[in-house]
C-alpha positions in Angstrom: -18.8 -3.0 8.3 -15.5 -3.2 6.3 -14.7 0.3 7.6 -15.2 -0.9 11.2 -12.8 -3.8 10.7 -10.1 -1.7 9.1 -10.4 1.0 11.7 -10.3 -1.5 14.5 -7.1 -3.0 13.1 -5.6 0.5 12.9 -6.5 1.3 16.5 -5.0 -2.0 17.7 -1.7 -1.2 15.9 -1.7 2.3 17.3 -2.4 1.0 20.8 0.5 -1.5 20.6 2.8 1.2 19.2 2.1 3.3 22.3 3.5 0.6 24.6 7.0 0.8 26.0 9.4 -2.0 25.3 9.8 -4.8 22.9 6.1 -5.4 22.4 5.6 -1.9 20.9 5.7 -3.2 17.3 3.1 -5.9 16.6 4.5 -8.9 14.7 2.3 -10.1 11.8 2.1 -13.7 12.9 0.9 -13.0 16.5 -1.1 -10.0 15.4 -3.1 -11.8 12.8 -4.0 -14.6 15.2 -5.1 -12.0 17.8 -7.3 -10.1 15.3 -8.9 -13.1 13.8 -9.8 -14.3 17.2 -11.0 -11.0 18.7 -13.0 -9.9 15.6 -14.1 -13.4 14.4 -12.8 -12.9 10.9 -10.4 -14.8 8.7 -6.7 -14.1 8.1 -7.3 -13.2 4.5 -9.5 -10.3 5.5 -6.9 -9.1 8.0 -4.3 -9.1 5.3 -6.5 -7.1 2.9 -7.4 -4.6 5.6 -3.8 -4.1 6.4 -3.0 -3.5 2.7 -5.7 -0.8 2.7 -3.9 0.9 5.6 -0.6 0.6 3.9 -1.7 1.9 0.5 -3.4 4.9 2.2 -0.2 5.7 4.2 -1.8 5.2 7.6 0.7 2.6 8.6 4.1 1.3 7.6 5.2 -2.3 7.2 8.7 -3.7 7.8 10.3 -7.1 7.4 11.4 -8.4 10.8 12.1 -12.0 9.8 12.8 -13.1 6.3 11.2 -16.3 5.0 13.7 -19.2 5.0 12.0 -22.3 3.6 15.1 -24.4 4.3 14.7 -23.9 8.0 10.9 -23.7 8.0 11.0 -20.0 9.0 8.0 -18.0 7.8 8.2 -14.3 6.9 7.3 -11.9 9.8 6.4 -8.3 9.3 6.0 -5.5 11.8 3.4 -2.6 11.7 3.9 1.0 12.8 1.4 3.9 12.4 2.7 6.6 10.0 3.0 9.3 12.7 6.3 11.1 13.1 6.3 11.2 16.9 5.5 7.5 17.2 8.1 6.5 14.6 10.8 8.7 16.2 10.1 7.4 19.7 10.2 3.8 18.5 13.4 4.5 16.5 15.2 5.9 19.5 14.1 2.9 21.6 15.1 0.1 19.2 18.4 1.8 18.2 19.2 1.9 21.9 18.2 -1.7 22.4 20.3 -2.8 19.4 23.4 -1.1 20.9 22.8 -2.8 24.2 22.3 -6.2 22.6 25.3 -5.8 20.3 27.5 -5.0 23.3 26.2 -8.0 25.2 26.9 -10.4 22.3 30.1 -9.0 20.9 31.6 -7.1 23.9 32.0 -4.0 21.8 30.4 -0.7 22.6 29.4 0.8 19.2 27.1 3.5 18.1 24.0 2.5 16.1 25.4 3.4 12.6 28.7 1.7 13.4 26.8 -1.5 14.3 24.8 -1.4 11.1 28.0 -1.1 9.1 29.5 -4.1 10.9 26.5 -6.4 10.7 25.0 -5.5 7.3 27.2 -8.0 5.3 26.1 -10.8 7.6 22.4 -9.9 8.0 21.3 -13.2 6.3 23.0 -15.2 9.0 21.3 -13.1 11.7 17.8 -13.8 10.4 15.3 -14.6 13.2 17.8 -13.8 15.9 17.3 -11.1 18.5 20.0 -8.9 17.1 18.7 -9.4 13.5 15.2 -8.5 14.5 16.4 -5.4 16.4 18.5 -4.3 13.5 15.7 -4.6 11.0 13.4 -2.6 13.3 16.0 0.1 14.0 17.1 0.5 10.4 13.5 0.7 9.0 12.3 3.1 11.6 15.0 5.5 10.7 14.0 5.1 7.1 10.4 5.7 7.9 11.3 8.9 9.8 13.2 10.2 6.8 10.2 9.4 4.5 7.8 11.2 6.8 10.0 14.3 6.9 10.8 14.3 3.1 7.4 13.4 1.8 5.3 15.0 4.5 2.5 16.0 2.0 1.6 12.3 1.5 1.3 11.8 5.3 -1.1 14.5 6.2 -4.5 13.6 7.6 -6.2 15.0 4.5 -4.1 12.8 2.1 -4.6 9.7 4.3 -8.4 10.2 4.5 -8.8 10.7 0.8 -6.8 7.7 -0.2 -8.2 5.6 2.6 -11.7 6.0 1.2 -10.5 5.2 -2.3 -8.6 2.1 -1.2 -11.5 0.9 0.9 -13.8 1.2 -2.0 -11.6 -0.8 -4.3 -10.5 -3.5 -1.8 -13.6 -5.7 -2.1 -13.7 -6.1 1.7 -16.9 -7.9 2.8 -19.6 -6.1 4.8 -20.0 -7.2 8.4 -18.0 -9.3 10.8 -18.3 -13.1 11.2 -16.4 -16.2 10.7 -17.1 -16.4 6.9 -15.9 -12.9 6.2 -13.1 -12.7 3.7 -13.3 -16.4 2.7 -13.7 -15.7 -1.0 -10.4 -15.3 -2.9 -8.3 -16.5 0.0 -4.7 -17.0 -0.9 -2.4 -19.7 0.5 -1.0 -18.9 3.9 -3.5 -16.1 4.5 -1.7 -13.7 2.2 -3.4 -10.4 1.2 -6.1 -10.8 -1.4 -5.6 -9.8 -5.0 -8.0 -6.9 -5.0 -5.7 -4.5 -3.1 -2.2 -4.6 -4.5 -1.6 -3.1 -7.9 0.0 -5.9 -9.9 3.3 -5.3 -11.7 2.5 -7.9 -14.3 0.4 -5.6 -16.5 3.4 -3.8 -17.9 4.6 -6.9 -19.8 1.4 -7.5 -21.7 1.6 -4.5 -24.0 2.9 -3.2 -27.4 5.1 -0.8 -25.4 6.7 -3.8 -23.8 7.7 -5.2 -27.2 9.2 -1.9 -28.1 11.0 -1.8 -24.8 12.6 -5.2 -25.4 13.7 -4.3 -28.9 15.6 -1.2 -27.6 16.9 -2.4 -24.2 19.5 -4.7 -25.8 21.2 -1.8 -27.7 20.3 1.4 -25.8 22.3 2.5 -22.7 20.3 2.3 -19.4 19.9 6.0 -18.9 18.4 6.4 -22.4 16.0 3.6 -21.7 14.9 5.3 -18.5 14.5 8.6 -20.3 12.3 7.0 -23.0 10.1 4.7 -20.8 10.3 6.1 -17.3 11.5 4.5 -14.1 8.2 2.9 -13.2 7.7 1.0 -16.5 11.4 0.0 -16.4 11.0 -1.5 -12.9 7.7 -3.1 -13.7 9.1 -5.0 -16.6 12.2 -6.2 -14.9 10.4 -7.2 -11.8 7.8 -9.2 -13.8 10.6 -11.0 -15.7 12.3 -11.8 -12.3 15.4 -9.8 -13.2 16.2 -9.3 -9.5 19.9 -9.9 -9.9 20.2 -7.4 -12.7 18.3 -4.8 -10.6 20.5 -5.5 -7.7 23.6 -5.0 -9.8 22.5 -1.6 -11.1 21.6 -0.5 -7.6 24.9 -1.6 -6.2 27.0 0.0 -9.0 25.2 3.3 -8.7 23.4 3.3 -12.0 20.1 3.4 -10.1 20.8 5.9 -7.3 18.0 8.5 -7.1 16.4 8.3 -3.7 12.9 8.6 -5.2 13.6 5.7 -7.7 15.0 3.5 -4.9 11.9 4.2 -2.8 9.6 3.3 -5.7 11.6 0.1 -6.3 11.3 -0.8 -2.6 7.6 -0.2 -2.6 7.2 -2.5 -5.6 9.3 -5.2 -3.9 7.1 -5.1 -0.9 4.0 -5.6 -3.1 5.6 -8.6 -4.7 6.6 -10.0 -1.3 3.1 -9.6 -0.1 1.8 -11.8 -3.0 4.8 -14.1 -3.2 2.8 -17.3 -2.7 0.4 -16.6 -5.6 3.1 -16.4 -8.2 3.9 -19.9 -9.5 7.1 -18.7 -11.2 8.6 -17.1 -8.1 10.1 -20.0 -6.0 13.4 -20.3 -8.0 13.9 -16.5 -7.6 12.9 -15.9 -3.9 16.5 -15.6 -2.7 17.4 -13.1 -5.5 14.3 -11.0 -4.5 15.4 -10.9 -0.9 18.9 -10.0 -1.9 17.6 -7.2 -4.0 15.5 -5.9 -1.2 18.5 -5.9 1.1 20.6 -4.0 -1.4 17.9 -1.4 -1.9 17.6 -1.0 1.9 21.3 -0.7 2.3 21.6 1.9 -0.4 18.7 3.9 1.0 20.2 3.7 4.5 23.8 4.7 3.8 23.0 7.4 1.1 20.1 8.8 3.1 22.3 10.0 6.0 24.4 12.2 3.6 21.5 13.4 1.4 
């Protein structure tokens, strides 16, 4: 059953999270291979089941390695169950490991937040290195901890169960195991199928969009946001690949509400999960990843004082 597959994937993530050491966060590349082999299903089905778990807030996903086509480096994500005790334990471990690794490489004994401030400007050059992976894990685990504390109502068992059933029903997951499961609608590279993620493209195909375009050239940003709302504003700009523009208004503080930044980051993760299915995306990939880093940076450094 589709339920059985999704629950088995969740149990495996939870089991790995319970481990001590570097293997406590499963990496998407190795994890997908393991699940496809052990359950006899295709990578597409694994991706769609994970998307169900993400959308129902049963797990978190973080970027561990950014895609770098020039070096032939694929994107790697990590998975963590949305449980405060698990997240906090892993955060403490990986922050400690980052401090140890940083001291080993740079001969400086810094605290975690000092290290992040030092390396954030050069994170791109640290991609797919030990210290880069540790930093990504440590930073995002702290962010997940804050999210669980601030939005605790969305991470209760009742909320998760209700949305899990809803997501499972709409995910078009095939019934039963077997090697042919999930073959229909398979995306290139085993990316999650189209039935799960809520596309941002719909906002651009509307009368409201035409009205938005006519006003956005002459109205100040805050008035645009008041008229159309943050979600529509972000949907339109993301669909038009206006990643550099969004990065600029994040960095200059025009977009600074924590809830808005979290919404933007969620939308970015949806786009990144479907990146290979968008023919217009290749020229804008670096801009998208730069935007993602700017949002993460803003969330991290404003979160500690908020």
